[in-house]
Each structure stands twice: as C-alpha cells, then as structure tokens.
C-alpha positions as CSV (number, residue, x, y, z in Angstrom):
1,M,-0.1,0.3,0.0
2,N,1.3,3.5,-0.6
3,Q,2.9,5.1,2.5
4,F,1.3,8.0,1.9
5,F,-2.8,6.1,2.1
6,R,-1.6,4.5,5.3
7,L,-0.8,8.3,6.9
8,L,-4.6,9.4,5.1
9,T,-6.7,6.5,5.6
10,G,-10.5,7.9,7.0
11,K,-9.4,11.2,5.2
12,R,-10.3,12.9,2.6
13,V,-9.1,13.3,-0.8
14,N,-9.6,14.7,-4.0
15,V,-9.8,13.4,-7.3
16,I,-9.9,14.8,-10.8
17,W,-11.2,12.2,-12.9
18,I,-10.3,11.4,-16.2
19,T,-14.0,9.9,-17.7
20,S,-15.3,8.6,-20.9
21,Y,-17.5,6.3,-22.9
22,P,-15.1,2.9,-23.5
23,K,-12.8,3.3,-26.5
24,S,-13.0,6.8,-26.6
25,G,-9.3,7.7,-25.3
26,S,-9.1,8.1,-21.9
27,T,-6.1,5.3,-21.5
28,W,-4.5,8.3,-24.2
29,V,-5.4,10.8,-22.7
30,N,-4.1,9.4,-19.0
31,T,-0.9,8.0,-21.1
32,V,-0.2,12.3,-21.9
33,L,-0.2,13.5,-18.8
34,K,1.9,10.2,-17.1
35,R,4.5,11.2,-19.8
36,A,4.0,14.8,-19.9
37,G,4.3,14.8,-16.1
38,R,6.6,12.3,-15.2
39,D,8.7,15.1,-13.9
40,I,6.3,17.4,-12.2
41,G,5.4,14.6,-9.5
42,Y,2.0,12.7,-11.4
43,P,1.8,8.9,-10.7
44,Q,3.6,6.7,-13.3
45,G,1.0,3.6,-11.5
46,N,-2.1,2.8,-12.5
47,N,-4.9,5.0,-11.9
48,D,-7.7,2.3,-14.0
49,V,-10.2,3.0,-11.0
50,Y,-12.2,-0.4,-12.2
51,K,-8.2,-2.1,-11.9
52,L,-7.3,-0.8,-8.6
53,S,-10.4,-2.1,-6.9
54,D,-9.9,-5.2,-8.5
55,N,-6.4,-5.6,-6.8
56,N,-7.9,-4.2,-3.9
57,D,-4.6,-1.5,-4.8
58,K,-5.5,2.6,-3.2
59,P,-4.5,5.4,-5.6
60,E,-1.3,7.3,-5.7
61,I,-1.6,10.7,-4.7
62,C,-0.7,13.8,-7.8
63,A,1.9,15.6,-6.8
64,A,2.0,17.2,-10.3
65,V,-2.1,19.2,-8.9
66,K,-0.9,22.2,-6.9
67,A,-2.3,23.5,-3.5
68,R,-3.9,26.4,-5.4
69,Y,-6.0,23.9,-7.1
70,S,-6.9,21.3,-4.5
71,D,-6.9,22.7,-1.1
72,Y,-6.9,18.6,0.4
73,P,-3.7,15.6,-1.2
74,C,-5.4,15.0,-5.3
75,T,-5.2,11.8,-7.0
76,V,-6.1,11.6,-10.4
77,L,-8.0,8.5,-11.4
78,K,-10.0,7.4,-14.8
79,T,-13.5,5.7,-15.2
80,H,-16.1,5.0,-17.5
81,S,-18.9,5.6,-14.7
82,A,-21.6,8.6,-15.4
83,Y,-21.0,11.9,-13.3
84,K,-24.2,11.9,-10.5
85,K,-23.7,14.8,-8.2
86,N,-22.9,15.0,-4.5
87,T,-22.0,11.3,-5.1
88,E,-18.6,9.6,-5.4
89,L,-18.4,7.4,-8.0
90,H,-16.5,4.9,-6.6
91,K,-15.2,3.4,-3.7
92,F,-12.0,2.7,-1.8
93,R,-11.9,1.7,2.1
94,G,-10.7,4.1,4.5
95,L,-10.6,7.4,2.2
96,K,-13.3,9.8,1.0
97,L,-13.9,10.7,-2.6
98,I,-14.2,14.7,-3.2
99,N,-15.1,15.3,-6.9
100,C,-12.9,18.3,-7.5
101,G,-12.6,18.0,-11.4
102,F,-12.9,16.6,-14.5
103,I,-10.9,15.3,-17.7
104,H,-14.0,14.8,-20.4
105,V,-12.8,13.1,-23.0
106,Y,-14.8,12.7,-26.6
107,R,-14.7,10.9,-29.6
108,N,-16.8,10.6,-32.4
109,P,-19.9,8.9,-31.8
110,L,-19.4,6.5,-35.2
111,D,-16.2,6.1,-34.3
112,V,-17.0,4.6,-30.8
113,L,-19.1,2.4,-31.9
114,L,-17.1,0.9,-34.1
115,S,-13.8,0.7,-32.2
116,Y,-16.4,-0.8,-29.1
117,I,-18.4,-3.2,-31.6
118,N,-14.6,-5.0,-32.1
119,F,-14.0,-5.1,-28.3
120,S,-17.1,-6.8,-28.2
121,R,-15.8,-8.6,-30.9
122,K,-13.0,-10.0,-29.4
123,Q,-14.5,-10.3,-25.8
124,Y,-17.7,-12.4,-27.2
125,Q,-14.2,-14.9,-29.0
126,N,-13.2,-15.4,-25.3
127,F,-16.7,-16.0,-23.3
128,E,-17.4,-19.2,-25.8
129,N,-15.9,-20.6,-23.1
130,M,-17.6,-20.1,-20.1
131,N,-20.6,-22.3,-19.0
132,R,-24.5,-22.2,-21.0
133,G,-25.7,-19.9,-18.2
134,K,-23.0,-17.6,-17.7
135,R,-22.5,-17.0,-21.7
136,E,-26.6,-16.5,-22.5
137,K,-26.5,-13.7,-19.6
138,Y,-23.4,-11.7,-21.3
139,K,-24.7,-12.4,-24.5
140,K,-28.2,-10.9,-23.8
141,L,-25.8,-8.0,-21.6
142,L,-24.2,-7.7,-25.2
143,F,-26.0,-8.2,-27.7
144,I,-29.7,-6.9,-26.3
145,D,-29.5,-4.3,-23.5
146,M,-26.0,-1.9,-24.5
147,L,-26.5,-2.4,-28.9
148,G,-30.0,-2.7,-29.3
149,F,-30.8,-6.0,-31.0
150,R,-33.8,-7.7,-30.7
151,Q,-32.2,-10.9,-30.6
152,P,-28.6,-12.0,-30.1
153,F,-25.9,-13.1,-31.9
154,D,-24.1,-16.4,-32.4
155,I,-20.3,-15.4,-32.7
156,D,-20.0,-16.5,-35.5
157,T,-22.8,-14.2,-37.1
158,W,-21.5,-11.6,-35.0
159,L,-17.7,-12.3,-36.5
160,N,-19.4,-11.9,-40.6
161,M,-21.5,-8.2,-39.3
162,H,-18.7,-6.7,-38.2
163,S,-16.5,-7.5,-41.6
164,I,-20.6,-5.7,-42.6
165,I,-20.4,-2.7,-41.2
166,S,-16.8,-2.0,-41.5
167,R,-17.0,-2.4,-44.9
168,S,-20.2,-0.2,-45.3
169,M,-18.7,2.7,-43.4
170,N,-15.7,2.7,-45.2
171,S,-17.1,2.5,-48.4
172,R,-18.9,6.3,-47.6
C-alpha cells in the first residue's frame, strides 16, 4: 500500500476524474499526462479505478496538482462511470473521495461504435469458453441491452456482421 495513503486512511482525498465512454481515448489521454507529468509528480502507477478496485489497491497522490487547485491531497483516476452530483463515483475503503475536477474525453460516436464493436467481438470470443448460463447472460447484456439488437447472435454471425459494418462505413 502506498505509504502516503497509510497516513490518509479515513481522510478526505480530492479526485480529478479522467472520464469517457469505453473506447473513447481515456487511456491515451492518461498516457500523455503520465509522460508529460513524469518530472513534476504525476503518478506513474496504475490509475484505472476498476483495476485498482479489483486488486484492492489504493490510488496514488498526484503531486503535480498544486495547492491552488486542491486544498486537500489529490489523485487522478480514470473511469467510465457517469457523473452523479454529490456522490462518490467509486469508493475505496478508508478514503473519502471528493470530486474536484473532470477531464471529459469525447470521440466521434461512429468511431466509438466501431471500436466498441471490435472490442466486444474480441471479448465475445473469450466468453465462448464460459458455462452456458453465463454465456447467455453475457449475450443478452451485449446484444440486447448494450447494442440494442432484438436478439443475440452466435459468434460466427457476429464476426461476419462486424466485417459487413466496417466495409459499409469505409465505403462512404
């Protein structure tokens, strides 16, 4: 655990969120900030809130954020969660995270759709090996709930559909 966070347990920590829809470029923005801020105290470790939570890790303090912008210790975290006023987007045991800023990453929705379709296609191939109940739940979540289709597709149809959509978008 980060030494500084041991001292902060139970204390307030301000957060600047890098937020976007998945596949919109938040990882790219974070990489640019890490490289540009390497010498001024921008954390070089992981700041993806989902990975930190999965590993039960704490975020690092960002020394690059000066006191005139944040009167409390501050961290920078990456998320895909939607902003909800007066709430913590994510929780870490022992820390009270207060939203103090946002970097919103936007991308052309059609580019996001194609990128997300390609991502989901690869993810779907990985899920073919899971048990039937989980696979059916995932298919419903992906195709009906997230992508708005009327029914789920088998993997071969989905792989073929991706190439049809990509060709039609590139022919414009």
